[in-house]
N, C-alpha and C positions, 0 to 999 in steps of 0.2 A: 306289443304296444309299450311305448316308453312313457314313463311318468315324468312330467316336467319338473318335479321337485328334485329328482335325483340325477339330473343331467350334469355332465361334467362341464365345467367352465373351461374356456380356452385360457391357457396360461398367459399371463401378461408378459409380453416380450419387450424388447427395448423400445423406448419411446423417443422417436426422432423428431418430435415437434420442436419448433424454434422457441427457445426459452428467452425470456426477458433478462437483460443484464441486471446484476445485483446493484441496487442503488448505493448500498454501503461500499461496495467495491469501487464504484465510480467516485464516490467521495474520497476514498482512500487514494485513488490515482491522482485526484486533484491536489490532495495534501502532499503527495510525493512530488508533483510538478512544482508546487509552491516552495517546497523545501529545497529542491534543486535550484530554483531561481534565486532564493535567498543565499544559497551557498555560492552561486556564481557571482552575485553582487558583492558578497563579502570577499571573495577571492580577488575580484578586480579592484575593490577598494584597497585591499592590502597591497596589491601590486602597485597601484598608482601612488600610494603614500609611502612606498618603499619599506613596508613592515612597521610603520610607526602609528598605525591606527588601531590601538588596543581595544578600547571600549566599544566602538561601533562594530568592529569586525567580530568581537567576542559575543556581543549581544545578538548579532545576526546568526552566528554559528549556533548559539544556544537555542534561539528561536527555531532554527532549521531542525535541530535535534528533537525539539518538542513536537514539531509538526510531524516528524517521522514516527515518533512514538504514538501519537494520536492516529496517524494513518495506519500503523500496524494494528491498532485496536479495531479500527473500522474494517480493515481487511479481514481480520480474524472473524469478526461478526458476519461479514459478507460470505465467508466460506461456510459458515454454519447454517446459512439460509437454505431452504428447500425449494426445489422447482425453479431455480434461476441459473443463468449462465455464470460460470466461474472464471471467466477470462480476466475481468477487471480486478477481482480480489487477489488473484494470483500475481498479476502485474503489480498491484499495490504492495503485496508482501515482498516481492523481489526488489522493487525500487526503494521502498522505505527501509527495508532491512539492509540492503547494500550501502545506502547513504548513511544510515545510522552507524553501521560498523566502521565506515570510513571516517565519520566525524569523531567517533570515540577513539579511533586509532590516532587521528590528528591531535586530539586533545591530550592523549597520553604522551605522544611524541613531543608535544610542546612543553610538557612538564619535565621532560628529561633534559 
């Protein structure tokens, strides 16, 4: 006769339930797309004005870099969440990180 108090529990195996995407990760991806759009606008403005659009292009570039930093913060918070899908935070980290590195490289290259 088994006593119900001392029964072994089944071990918790992998959980294959569909998880909701991280909201902070989605916000991070939106910031990345906005930063890419600002960078494309700044690049086309610079090309159309033959490199003589200093302030507007610079302000768009700095705004794009700030959006990347904010997006990285949101993506980091999205990765720390529990019981959510991690696809969007990872995409946000990759996009924001790559664009931020490229913008910083472009800034340093412009100083030389």
